[in-house]
C-alpha positions in Angstrom: 4.5 94.2 34.9 7.9 93.0 36.2 7.1 89.3 35.9 6.1 89.6 32.3 9.1 91.7 31.4 11.4 89.3 33.1 9.9 86.4 31.2 10.2 88.2 27.8 13.8 89.1 28.5 14.7 85.5 29.1 12.6 83.9 26.4 14.3 82.5 23.2 12.3 82.0 20.0 15.2 80.2 18.4 15.4 77.7 21.2 11.6 77.1 21.0 11.8 76.4 17.3 14.8 74.0 17.9 12.8 72.1 20.6 9.7 71.8 18.3 11.9 70.7 15.4 13.5 68.0 17.5 10.0 66.7 18.6 8.4 66.8 15.2 11.1 64.9 13.4 10.4 61.8 15.5 7.3 60.1 13.8 5.7 58.8 17.0 2.6 57.6 15.1 -0.2 55.9 16.9 -1.2 53.5 15.5 1.0 51.5 15.6 2.2 53.2 18.8 5.9 53.5 19.9 7.0 56.4 22.2 10.5 55.1 22.9 12.3 57.5 20.7 10.2 60.6 21.3 10.5 60.0 25.1 14.3 60.1 24.7 14.1 63.5 22.9 11.8 64.9 25.6 14.1 63.6 28.3 17.1 65.2 26.7 15.5 68.6 26.9 14.1 68.0 30.4 17.6 67.0 31.6 19.0 70.3 30.3 16.4 72.1 32.5 17.3 70.1 35.7 14.3 67.8 35.8 14.4 64.4 37.6 12.8 62.0 35.1 11.2 58.5 35.5 10.1 56.2 32.8 6.9 54.0 33.1 6.5 51.4 30.4 2.9 50.2 30.1 3.8 47.8 27.2 6.9 46.9 25.2 7.1 50.0 23.2 4.7 52.3 25.1 6.6 54.8 27.2 5.3 57.3 29.7 7.6 60.0 31.0 7.2 61.8 34.3 9.6 64.6 35.1 9.8 66.8 38.2 11.7 70.0 38.9 11.7 71.2 42.5 12.5 74.8 43.4 11.6 74.7 47.1 10.7 72.0 49.6 7.6 73.9 50.7 4.9 75.0 48.3 2.5 73.6 45.8 2.8 71.4 42.7 1.6 72.3 39.3 1.2 69.6 36.6 1.7 70.2 32.9 0.3 67.3 30.9 0.8 66.4 27.2 0.9 63.3 25.0 3.9 62.3 22.9 2.0 60.3 20.2 0.6 61.7 17.0 -1.9 60.4 14.5 -0.4 58.9 11.3 0.6 61.4 8.6 -1.3 59.4 6.0 -0.8 59.9 2.2 2.4 61.9 1.8 1.0 63.2 -1.6 -1.5 65.2 0.4 1.2 67.2 2.2 2.7 70.3 0.7 5.6 70.0 3.1 7.4 67.0 4.7 5.2 65.9 7.6 8.1 65.1 9.8 10.0 68.3 9.4 9.1 71.8 10.7 8.6 74.0 7.7 8.3 77.7 8.7 6.3 79.6 6.1 5.7 83.2 7.1 4.0 82.8 10.5 2.9 79.2 10.1 4.9 76.1 11.3 3.9 73.0 9.3 4.4 69.4 10.4 2.7 66.5 12.0 2.2 67.3 15.7 2.8 71.0 15.5 -0.8 71.6 16.7 -1.6 68.3 18.3 0.4 68.5 20.4 4.1 68.8 20.2 3.7 72.5 19.8 2.3 72.6 23.3 5.2 70.5 24.7 7.8 72.7 23.1 6.1 75.8 24.5 6.0 74.3 28.0 9.7 73.4 27.9 10.7 76.9 26.8 8.5 78.3 29.5 10.5 76.5 32.2 13.7 77.5 30.4 12.7 81.2 30.6 11.8 80.9 34.3 15.1 79.2 35.0 17.1 81.9 33.2 15.3 84.6 35.2 17.0 83.1 38.3 13.9 83.5 40.4 13.3 80.8 43.0 9.8 79.5 43.0 8.0 77.7 45.8 7.2 74.1 45.2 7.6 72.1 42.0 6.4 71.5 38.5 5.6 68.0 37.1 5.6 67.2 33.4 3.3 64.2 32.6 4.3 63.2 29.0 2.0 60.3 28.2 1.6 57.5 25.6 -1.4 56.4 23.6 -3.7 59.4 23.9 -4.6 59.1 20.2 -6.0 55.6 20.9 -8.1 56.2 24.1 -5.1 56.5 26.5 -5.3 52.9 27.8 -1.5 52.6 27.8 -1.0 56.2 28.9 -2.9 58.2 31.5 -5.4 55.4 32.0 -2.6 53.1 32.9 -0.8 55.7 35.1 -4.0 56.5 37.1 -5.1 52.8 37.5 -1.6 51.9 38.8 -1.7 54.8 41.2 1.5 56.3 39.6 -0.5 59.5 39.0 -3.0 60.2 41.9 -4.5 62.9 44.0 -1.2 63.7 45.6 0.6 64.2 42.3 -0.4 67.9 42.0 -2.5 70.7 43.2 -3.6 71.8 39.8 -2.9 70.9 36.2 -2.7 72.2 32.6 -3.3 70.0 29.6 -1.7 71.6 26.6 -4.0 70.5 23.9 -4.7 73.0 21.0 -7.3 75.5 22.2 -6.0 78.7 20.4 -5.1 79.7 24.0 -8.7 79.8 25.2 -9.2 78.3 28.7 -11.3 75.1 28.6 -12.9 73.9 31.8 -15.1 71.0 30.5 -15.1 68.3 27.8 -17.4 65.8 26.4 -16.8 62.1 26.8 -17.9 59.3 24.5 -19.5 55.8 24.5 -18.8 53.6 21.5 -21.3 50.9 20.6 -21.4 48.1 18.1 -24.8 46.8 16.9 -25.1 43.6 14.9 -28.2 42.3 13.2 -28.5 38.7 12.3 -30.6 37.5 9.4 -30.8 34.3 7.2 -28.8 33.8 4.0 -30.6 32.8 0.8 -30.2 33.2 -3.0 -30.9 36.7 -4.1 -33.4 35.4 -6.6 -35.5 34.1 -3.7 -35.4 36.9 -1.1 -38.6 35.5 0.6 -36.5 32.5 1.6 -34.1 34.6 3.7 -34.0 37.4 6.2 -32.0 40.5 5.0 -29.8 41.7 7.9 -29.0 44.9 6.1 -32.7 45.8 5.8 -33.2 45.0 9.5 -30.2 47.3 10.2 -31.9 50.1 8.3 -34.7 49.9 10.8 -32.2 50.0 13.7 -30.4 53.0 12.3 -33.7 55.0 11.9 -34.6 54.1 15.4 -31.3 55.1 16.9 -31.3 58.4 15.0 -34.8 59.1 16.3 -33.6 59.1 20.0 -33.7 62.6 21.3 -31.8 63.5 24.4 -33.3 66.1 26.7 -29.8 66.8 28.2 -28.1 70.1 27.5 -24.9 71.7 28.9 -24.5 75.5 29.1 -21.0 75.2 27.5 -21.0 71.9 25.6 -24.5 72.0 24.2 -26.3 68.8 23.4 -24.9 65.2 23.1 -24.4 63.9 19.6 -24.5 60.5 17.8 -22.5 59.4 14.8 -23.1 56.2 12.9 -19.5 55.9 11.8 -19.0 52.4 10.3 -21.3 49.9 8.6 -20.4 46.4 7.4 -22.7 43.8 5.8 -23.1 41.3 3.0 -20.5 39.1 1.3 -21.7 38.8 -2.3 -24.3 40.6 -4.5 -26.3 37.4 -5.2 -26.6 36.4 -1.5 -29.2 37.7 1.0 -27.0 39.1 3.7 -27.2 37.2 7.0 -25.2 39.7 9.1 -24.7 43.5 9.3 -23.0 45.6 11.9 -22.6 49.3 12.7 -20.4 51.2 15.1 -21.8 54.3 16.8 -20.0 57.2 18.5 -22.2 58.8 21.2 -20.7 61.9 22.7 -21.6 62.5 26.4 -22.1 65.4 28.8 -20.8 65.7 32.4 -24.2 64.9 33.9 -24.6 61.7 31.8 -23.3 58.2 32.5 -22.7 55.2 30.2 -25.1 52.9 31.9 -28.1 55.2 31.3 -27.1 55.6 27.7 -26.7 51.9 27.2 -30.2 51.4 28.7 -31.5 54.0 26.3 -30.2 52.1 23.3 -31.3 48.7 24.6 -34.9 50.1 25.1 -35.0 51.4 21.5 -33.9 48.0 20.1 -36.4 46.1 22.4 -39.2 48.3 20.9 -38.1 47.3 17.4 -38.0 43.6 18.3 -41.6 43.8 19.6 -42.7 45.4 16.3 -40.7 43.0 14.1 -40.5 39.4 15.3 -37.8 38.5 12.7 -35.4 41.2 13.9 -32.5 39.9 15.8 -30.0 42.5 17.1 -27.1 42.4 19.5 -25.9 45.6 21.3 -22.4 45.8 22.7 -20.6 48.8 24.3 -16.9 48.4 23.5 -15.2 51.6 24.7 -15.9 54.8 26.6 -14.4 57.9 28.0 -15.9 59.9 30.8 -16.7 63.6 30.3 -15.2 66.0 32.8 -15.8 69.5 34.3 -14.3 71.9 36.8 -15.7 75.0 38.4 -14.9 78.3 36.7 -14.1 79.6 40.1 -11.0 77.3 40.6 -7.8 79.2 41.2 -6.0 77.7 38.2 -8.8 79.0 36.0 -8.5 82.5 37.4 -4.7 82.5 37.0 -5.0 81.3 33.4 -7.5 84.0 32.6 -5.2 86.6 34.1 -2.3 85.2 32.0 -4.2 85.1 28.7 -5.2 88.8 29.2 -1.6 89.8 30.1 0.0 88.0 27.2 -2.5 88.4 24.4 -4.3 91.5 25.5 -7.6 89.8 25.0 -10.2 88.6 27.4 -10.0 84.8 27.4 -13.0 82.7 26.4 -14.0 80.1 29.0 -15.1 77.2 26.9 -15.3 73.5 26.6 -14.1 70.7 24.2 -16.3 68.4 22.2 -13.5 65.8 22.0 -12.0 63.9 24.9 -8.5 64.5 26.4 -6.3 63.3 29.2 -7.8 66.0 31.4 -10.6 63.5 32.3 -8.2 61.3 34.2 -6.7 64.2 36.2 -10.2 65.6 37.0 -12.2 62.4 37.6 -9.7 59.8 38.8 -7.4 62.2 40.7 -9.6 65.1 41.7 -7.1 67.6 40.4 -8.5 70.9 39.1 -7.4 70.9 35.4 -7.7 73.3 32.6 -7.1 72.6 28.9 -5.1 75.4 27.2 -2.5 75.3 24.4 -1.3 76.6 21.1 -2.9 75.7 17.8 -6.4 75.0 16.6 -8.3 71.8 16.9 -9.2 72.3 13.2 -5.6 71.5 12.4 -5.5 68.3 14.4 -5.4 65.1 12.4 -5.3 66.8 9.0 -2.8 66.9 6.2 -0.6 70.0 6.2 -1.1 70.4 10.0 0.3 73.6 11.3 0.3 76.0 14.2 1.5 79.6 14.1 4.6 81.1 15.5 2.6 83.7 17.4 0.6 80.9 19.1 3.6 78.9 20.3 5.4 82.0 21.5 2.4 83.3 23.3 1.7 79.8 24.8 5.2 79.6 26.1 4.9 83.0 27.8 1.4 82.0 29.1 2.7 78.8 30.7 5.6 80.6 32.3 3.2 83.2 33.7 0.9 80.6 35.1 3.7 78.6 36.6 5.2 81.7 38.3 1.8 82.9 39.6 0.7 79.5 40.9 4.0 78.5 42.5 4.8 82.1 43.6 8.0 84.0 42.7 
């Protein structure tokens, strides 16, 4: 295959490692959130490749970078999307290697962000470098969307860019989100709805429990009721929706009957569900409890959500990605979905752009101490992205 040979001949593993090292050594932790320095590093590498770059600041320290490289006035536009922020490294004593250095141990590359998702960014940059060195003129353009705040719901990143119309239906004809998928091609993802439930009781001395109303005991009833809700929905790829009671807070002193208790719930959603129906489901459950227990006072509040998303397996970008995975890795790619939420939802739902999720690294390595990706994965991802870009835009 001439395209594949040309890409391999112009690919540089050393350059790829250098790019990833540059990215990882900037601790763009979120929270607190500050993409100013990492955006400068990304811009440096994009400038070398001849991209035109624009900065969009959603808040004082929150930087989004959009870069465009045009090969021909006619033709299509392919978007490559990734986030520049990472989760905090946490306790350094849990790391065997410095979190903000790339430590290459055999085939593994350790460091915060190597999997989620600076490894993907480095692979995409080297993909464009390989295409550029080939000297082949493509039709159209590629747009890099390097966003802020993905690790904290994307409100200052892709949510901001799409609401402002900076990224819209005309930004591209198809897109790749380079989250870690072990190079499987993902065409759907779950969303989430986050709820807070608060029960209110009546404080009293612990020696006289009959004089008060124990808010924690009332919450125990609420938790059992919420856990008993069974959803009939099921998705052929994503399976069933899930619930997680993640945080509980209540009581102030051991000898006081607690007058308040709260829980926070993570409810993962499917493409055919909406947040209003789920809210009504929870409200109905609590109303039933109130009818059974006149002393139960509970308040339900939805405080955040992310829409689920899905594209057809017949989309051209899916077919090209499948072809690329087979050509690069010699294995038939797995069409799958993601149980977590990514920035793909904005491109699919708000912009109507067919978007796949595909990148180096494993989701199991995201957000953990001693995070790593493999050399094989980032190299293959780079070749994969170059192949998709060349096929979609046309050599």
